[in-house]
C-alpha positions as CSV (number, residue, x, y, z in Angstrom):
1,X,-12.6,20.3,-13.9
2,X,-15.3,22.9,-13.4
3,X,-15.2,26.2,-15.3
4,X,-17.3,29.3,-15.4
5,X,-18.6,30.5,-18.8
6,X,-18.1,34.2,-18.2
7,X,-20.4,35.3,-21.1
8,X,-23.3,33.5,-19.4
9,X,-22.6,34.4,-15.8
10,X,-24.6,37.2,-14.3
11,X,-23.0,37.2,-10.9
12,X,-26.4,36.3,-9.2
13,X,-24.5,34.5,-6.4
14,X,-26.8,31.4,-6.3
15,X,-23.8,29.1,-6.8
16,X,-22.1,30.7,-3.8
17,X,-25.1,29.9,-1.6
18,X,-25.3,26.2,-2.6
19,X,-21.6,25.5,-2.5
20,X,-20.9,23.6,0.8
21,X,-17.1,23.8,0.3
22,X,-17.2,27.6,0.0
23,X,-15.2,27.2,-3.2
24,X,-17.0,29.9,-5.2
25,X,-16.8,33.6,-4.8
26,X,-18.1,36.6,-6.8
27,X,-15.5,38.9,-8.2
28,X,-16.2,41.7,-10.7
29,X,-19.8,40.5,-10.9
30,X,-18.6,37.0,-12.1
31,X,-18.3,33.7,-10.3
32,X,-14.9,32.3,-9.6
33,X,-14.1,28.7,-8.5
34,X,-11.2,27.8,-6.2
35,X,-10.3,24.4,-7.7
36,X,-8.2,23.5,-4.7
37,X,-11.4,23.6,-2.5
38,X,-13.8,22.2,-5.2
39,X,-14.8,18.6,-4.7
40,X,-16.6,18.3,-8.1
41,X,-20.0,17.6,-6.4
42,X,-21.6,19.5,-9.4
43,X,-24.3,21.0,-7.3
44,X,-23.4,24.5,-8.7
45,X,-23.8,23.1,-12.2
46,X,-27.3,21.8,-11.5
47,X,-28.4,24.9,-9.6
48,X,-27.2,27.6,-12.1
49,X,-30.3,28.9,-14.0
50,X,-28.1,30.4,-16.7
51,X,-26.0,27.2,-17.4
52,X,-22.9,29.3,-16.8
53,X,-21.0,26.5,-15.0
54,X,-19.9,23.4,-16.8
55,X,-17.8,20.3,-16.1
56,X,-15.0,20.6,-18.7
57,X,-13.2,17.5,-19.9
58,X,-9.5,17.3,-19.0
59,X,-7.1,16.5,-21.8
60,X,-5.6,13.1,-21.1
61,X,-2.2,13.9,-22.5
62,X,1.2,14.4,-21.0
63,X,3.1,17.1,-22.7
64,X,6.6,16.4,-21.3
65,X,8.5,13.2,-21.7
66,X,8.5,10.8,-18.8
67,X,10.5,7.7,-18.3
68,X,11.5,5.3,-15.6
69,X,9.8,3.1,-13.1
70,X,10.9,4.2,-9.6
71,X,10.7,2.3,-6.3
72,X,11.2,3.9,-2.9
73,X,13.9,1.9,-1.1
74,X,12.4,2.0,2.4
75,X,15.1,1.4,5.1
76,X,14.8,0.9,8.8
77,X,17.9,1.0,11.0
78,X,19.9,1.0,7.7
79,X,18.4,-2.2,6.4
80,X,16.2,-2.4,3.3
81,X,12.6,-3.5,4.0
82,X,11.8,-6.8,2.2
83,X,8.8,-5.2,0.5
84,X,11.3,-3.2,-1.7
85,X,12.6,-6.4,-3.2
86,X,9.1,-7.4,-4.1
87,X,8.4,-4.1,-5.7
88,X,11.7,-4.3,-7.7
89,X,10.5,-7.7,-9.1
90,X,7.3,-6.1,-10.4
91,X,9.1,-2.9,-11.3
92,X,11.3,-4.8,-13.7
93,X,8.3,-6.3,-15.3
94,X,6.6,-2.9,-15.7
95,X,9.8,-1.3,-16.9
96,X,10.3,-3.9,-19.6
97,X,6.7,-3.4,-20.8
98,X,7.3,0.3,-21.0
99,X,10.7,-0.1,-22.5
100,X,12.3,2.1,-19.8
101,X,14.7,1.8,-16.9
102,X,14.1,0.6,-13.4
103,X,15.1,3.1,-10.7
104,X,15.4,3.2,-7.0
105,X,15.4,6.1,-4.5
106,X,17.4,5.6,-1.4
107,X,17.6,8.2,1.5
108,X,19.9,7.5,4.4
109,X,23.4,8.1,5.8
110,X,26.8,7.5,4.3
111,X,27.1,4.4,6.6
112,X,24.3,2.8,4.8
113,X,26.0,2.6,1.4
114,X,26.6,-1.1,1.7
115,X,22.8,-1.6,1.3
116,X,23.0,-0.2,-2.2
117,X,24.6,-3.4,-3.3
118,X,21.5,-5.3,-2.2
119,X,19.4,-3.1,-4.5
120,X,21.9,-3.5,-7.3
121,X,21.7,-7.3,-7.1
122,X,18.0,-7.1,-7.6
123,X,18.3,-5.7,-11.2
124,X,18.1,-1.9,-10.6
125,X,19.4,0.2,-13.5
126,X,19.7,3.5,-11.6
127,X,19.9,4.3,-7.9
128,X,19.1,7.8,-6.9
129,X,20.8,8.5,-3.5
130,X,20.7,11.3,-1.0
131,X,22.9,11.0,2.1
132,X,22.7,13.1,5.3
133,X,22.7,12.4,9.0
134,X,19.2,13.9,9.1
135,X,18.0,11.1,6.9
136,X,19.0,8.3,9.2
137,X,15.4,7.9,10.4
138,X,12.2,8.6,8.5
139,X,10.7,12.0,8.9
140,X,7.9,12.5,6.4
141,X,8.4,16.3,6.0
142,X,12.1,16.0,5.1
143,X,11.8,12.8,3.0
144,X,8.9,14.2,0.9
145,X,10.6,17.5,0.2
146,X,13.7,15.8,-1.1
147,X,11.9,13.2,-3.2
148,X,9.6,15.8,-4.7
149,X,12.7,17.6,-6.0
150,X,14.1,14.4,-7.4
151,X,10.8,13.7,-9.2
152,X,10.8,17.2,-10.7
153,X,14.4,16.9,-11.9
154,X,14.3,13.4,-13.3
155,X,10.6,13.1,-14.2
156,X,9.8,9.4,-13.5
157,X,6.7,7.9,-15.2
158,X,5.8,5.6,-12.3
159,X,6.6,5.7,-8.6
160,X,6.0,2.8,-6.2
161,X,6.4,2.2,-2.5
162,X,5.3,-0.4,0.0
163,X,2.0,0.0,1.7
164,X,3.8,0.2,5.1
165,X,3.3,2.9,7.6
166,X,6.3,4.7,6.1
167,X,5.2,4.2,2.5
168,X,1.7,5.4,3.1
169,X,2.8,8.5,4.9
170,X,5.4,9.4,2.3
171,X,3.6,8.9,-1.0
172,X,0.5,10.7,0.1
173,X,2.6,13.8,0.8
174,X,4.5,13.5,-2.5
175,X,1.3,13.0,-4.5
176,X,-0.3,16.2,-3.1
177,X,2.8,18.3,-3.8
178,X,3.1,16.9,-7.4
179,X,-0.7,17.0,-7.9
180,X,-0.3,13.3,-9.0
181,X,-2.8,10.4,-8.7
182,X,-2.1,7.9,-6.0
183,X,-3.7,4.4,-5.5
184,X,-3.2,3.0,-2.0
185,X,-2.9,-0.6,-0.9
186,X,-2.7,-2.2,-4.3
187,X,-2.5,-6.0,-4.7
188,X,-1.7,-6.0,-8.4
189,X,0.0,-3.8,-11.0
190,X,0.2,-4.0,-14.8
191,X,0.5,-1.9,-17.9
192,X,-2.6,-1.5,-20.1
193,X,-2.9,-1.2,-23.8
194,X,-2.5,2.5,-23.6
195,X,0.7,2.2,-21.7
196,X,-0.8,3.4,-18.4
197,X,-0.2,1.8,-15.0
198,X,-3.2,-0.4,-14.2
199,X,-3.6,-0.5,-10.4
200,X,-5.7,-3.2,-8.7
201,X,-6.9,-2.9,-5.2
202,X,-9.8,-4.3,-3.0
203,X,-12.8,-1.9,-2.8
204,X,-16.2,-1.8,-1.1
205,X,-15.0,-3.9,1.9
206,X,-13.2,-6.3,-0.4
207,X,-16.3,-7.3,-2.2
208,X,-14.9,-6.2,-5.6
209,X,-11.4,-5.6,-7.0
210,X,-11.2,-2.2,-8.5
211,X,-8.9,-1.4,-11.4
212,X,-7.6,2.2,-11.4
213,X,-5.6,4.4,-13.8
214,X,-4.3,7.9,-13.3
215,X,-4.0,9.2,-16.9
216,X,-3.5,12.9,-16.4
217,X,-0.6,13.9,-14.1
218,X,2.7,12.2,-13.5
219,X,4.2,10.2,-11.9
220,X,1.6,7.5,-11.6
221,X,1.9,6.5,-8.0
222,X,0.9,3.5,-6.0
223,X,1.6,1.8,-2.6
224,X,1.6,-2.0,-2.7
225,X,0.8,-4.5,0.0
226,X,3.7,-6.5,1.4
227,X,3.7,-10.3,0.6
228,X,1.5,-10.1,-2.5
229,X,4.4,-10.0,-5.1
230,X,7.3,-12.2,-5.8
231,X,10.7,-10.8,-4.8
232,X,13.1,-9.9,-7.6
233,X,15.7,-12.6,-8.3
234,X,19.3,-12.0,-7.2
235,X,21.7,-11.1,-10.0
236,X,25.2,-11.1,-8.5
237,X,26.9,-9.7,-11.6
238,X,24.4,-6.9,-12.2
239,X,25.6,-3.3,-12.0
240,X,23.6,-0.1,-11.5
241,X,24.3,3.5,-12.2
242,X,24.7,5.4,-9.0
243,X,23.4,9.0,-9.0
244,X,24.2,10.9,-5.8
245,X,22.3,14.2,-5.1
246,X,23.2,16.6,-2.4
247,X,20.3,17.9,-0.3
248,X,19.7,21.6,0.2
249,X,19.9,22.9,3.7
250,X,16.3,24.0,3.7
251,X,15.1,20.6,2.7
252,X,16.6,19.1,5.9
253,X,14.7,21.5,8.2
254,X,11.7,20.0,9.9
255,X,9.3,21.1,12.6
256,X,9.3,17.6,13.9
257,X,12.1,16.0,15.8
258,X,12.6,12.4,16.9
259,X,13.3,12.3,20.6
260,X,13.3,8.5,21.1
261,X,12.4,5.4,19.0
262,X,10.5,2.8,21.0
263,X,10.4,-0.6,19.4
264,X,7.0,-2.2,19.1
265,X,6.5,-5.3,21.1
266,X,6.0,-8.0,18.5
267,X,4.6,-11.4,18.7
268,X,6.9,-14.3,19.2
269,X,7.1,-15.0,15.4
270,X,6.7,-12.2,12.9
271,X,3.4,-12.7,11.2
272,X,4.4,-11.6,7.7
273,X,7.7,-13.5,7.8
274,X,6.3,-16.8,9.2
275,X,6.4,-20.0,7.3
276,X,3.4,-21.4,9.2
277,X,0.5,-19.4,10.6
278,X,-2.4,-20.6,12.7
279,X,-5.4,-18.2,12.7
280,X,-8.5,-18.2,14.8
281,X,-11.9,-16.7,14.1
282,X,-15.4,-16.1,15.4
283,X,-15.8,-19.9,15.8
284,X,-13.6,-19.8,18.9
285,X,-16.5,-18.2,20.7
286,X,-14.5,-16.5,23.5
287,X,-11.2,-14.9,24.2
288,X,-10.0,-17.7,26.6
289,X,-10.4,-20.3,23.8
290,X,-7.6,-18.6,21.8
291,X,-5.3,-20.7,24.0
292,X,-6.0,-23.6,21.7
293,X,-4.6,-21.6,18.8
294,X,-1.5,-20.6,20.8
295,X,-0.9,-24.2,21.9
296,X,-1.0,-25.5,18.3
297,X,1.2,-22.6,17.1
298,X,3.7,-23.4,19.9
299,X,4.1,-27.0,18.7
300,X,4.4,-26.0,15.1
301,X,6.7,-23.0,15.7
302,X,4.1,-20.9,14.0
303,X,2.8,-17.4,14.2
304,X,-0.7,-16.7,15.5
305,X,-3.1,-14.8,13.2
306,X,-6.8,-13.9,13.6
307,X,-9.8,-12.7,11.6
308,X,-11.2,-9.2,12.0
309,X,-14.2,-10.7,13.9
310,X,-11.9,-12.0,16.6
311,X,-9.9,-8.8,16.8
312,X,-13.1,-6.6,16.9
313,X,-14.4,-8.9,19.7
314,X,-11.3,-8.0,21.8
315,X,-10.0,-11.6,21.9
316,X,-6.6,-10.8,20.4
317,X,-4.7,-7.6,19.5
318,X,-4.9,-6.0,16.1
319,X,-1.3,-6.8,15.3
320,X,-2.5,-10.4,14.7
321,X,-5.2,-9.5,12.2
322,X,-5.0,-11.0,8.7
323,X,-7.1,-9.6,5.9
324,X,-8.0,-6.5,3.9
325,X,-7.8,-4.2,7.0
326,X,-5.0,-6.2,8.6
327,X,-1.8,-7.9,7.3
328,X,-1.3,-9.7,4.0
329,X,0.6,-13.0,4.5
330,X,1.9,-15.7,2.3
331,X,3.2,-18.5,4.5
332,X,4.0,-22.1,3.3
333,X,1.1,-23.3,5.5
334,X,-1.9,-21.4,6.7
335,X,-4.3,-23.0,9.1
336,X,-7.7,-21.3,9.4
337,X,-9.6,-22.4,12.5
338,X,-13.2,-21.2,13.0
339,X,-12.9,-18.7,10.2
340,X,-15.7,-18.6,7.7
341,X,-13.6,-17.2,4.9
342,X,-15.3,-13.9,3.8
343,X,-13.6,-12.1,0.9
344,X,-12.1,-9.5,3.3
345,X,-10.1,-12.3,5.0
346,X,-9.2,-14.2,1.9
347,X,-7.6,-11.1,0.4
348,X,-5.0,-11.3,3.1
349,X,-4.1,-15.0,3.0
350,X,-5.1,-16.5,-0.4
351,X,-1.4,-16.4,-1.6
352,X,-0.5,-19.0,1.0
353,X,1.1,-22.1,-0.6
354,X,-1.0,-24.6,1.4
355,X,-4.2,-23.8,3.2
356,X,-5.9,-26.0,5.9
357,X,-9.4,-25.1,7.1
358,X,-11.2,-26.3,10.2
359,X,-14.8,-25.3,10.4
360,X,-18.1,-27.0,11.5
361,X,-20.0,-25.4,8.6
362,X,-19.4,-27.5,5.4
363,X,-20.6,-24.6,3.3
364,X,-18.2,-22.1,4.7
365,X,-16.4,-20.1,1.9
366,X,-13.0,-20.9,3.4
367,X,-13.3,-24.5,2.0
368,X,-13.3,-23.1,-1.6
369,X,-9.7,-22.0,-1.2
370,X,-8.5,-24.7,1.2
371,X,-6.2,-27.5,0.1
372,X,-7.4,-29.6,3.0
373,X,-10.8,-29.0,4.7
374,X,-11.8,-30.6,8.0
375,X,-15.5,-30.3,8.9
376,X,-16.0,-30.7,12.6
377,X,-15.9,-29.3,16.1
378,X,-12.7,-27.3,16.5
379,X,-12.8,-27.8,20.3
380,X,-12.4,-31.6,19.8
381,X,-10.1,-31.4,16.7
382,X,-7.5,-28.9,18.0
383,X,-6.6,-30.6,21.3
384,X,-6.2,-34.0,19.5
385,X,-4.1,-32.4,16.7
386,X,-1.9,-30.6,19.2
387,X,-1.5,-33.8,21.3
388,X,-0.5,-35.9,18.3
389,X,2.0,-33.3,17.1
390,X,3.6,-33.2,20.5
391,X,3.9,-37.0,20.6
392,X,5.5,-37.0,17.1
393,X,8.0,-34.2,17.9
């Protein structure tokens, strides 16, 4: 953090002039920095002729005791989202390494209590519950206020959520209110030698994998991609401690109201739940050629995916995009047609159990991860493959 050395400051105001964020003011002939506005660009440090502003090192110690690895139990229409079970599997691993408990936070209505057993069977030690009719559907303002209070009361060390639309909206709000670090869209989690949460995510367009720690404030927070972790095993005899908290009336107030929920029109087979996916890329050359992908998918009972290049070209909607900026999938079989296999795409599908690649370029990167590679003209291969599969069905 930046600090002003008052003994050296003359109140000349030069730092005020160079600060683009208007984070510095002169009071009582001394410079004062608003740390909430400061972006640590350090231009004021470099411009001060009296060396009166310095970047002070923050102590990397946590004064209060923290324990527990928490997972946000995202629910939609009263049903737990599958990403929660994946997080609980990794959460148990992290909790064991930290020698602490595995907790889960569930917000919903009394009618949803049956879902708590699903969490219990996944090895949760403590379930923190808040029930109210206002919590039936996700409202970021209400959910964040309640969870912030839970965090302040029980002081978890780590807090995880799925990198879904709900998880991303929720944890960002909580992190700001708790002044905690947050790493979004993680693909890997671990505990380092210092006992800190090591968070891995793609960076610079997926060209590198960044490893991030948040050593100062707590809890350490991360959202994690769906379908990159293994779900926690089912333990039918496992029991969890149920902790029910009553929400304050003011916490249930929101300036936002849900008037109507309109279901998104989804593809015939859910991309992230599909056992087989056929994806098309730039090699298809035109929108109308995607019919070859849909015909093959129809025969296989598969979902249709696409590369970012195909989506950006307007050949297929974004909901089909697989990759760093699309969906992460892990089907039993992934068929990549006309996809070169840049790292941005591989990040989203490399966990597939069996990969088949069709591409005319024998040096395409996709062949490095493929279990079967077919070098040839997709416009000849796909019709023949679809025909043979139809004949065999």
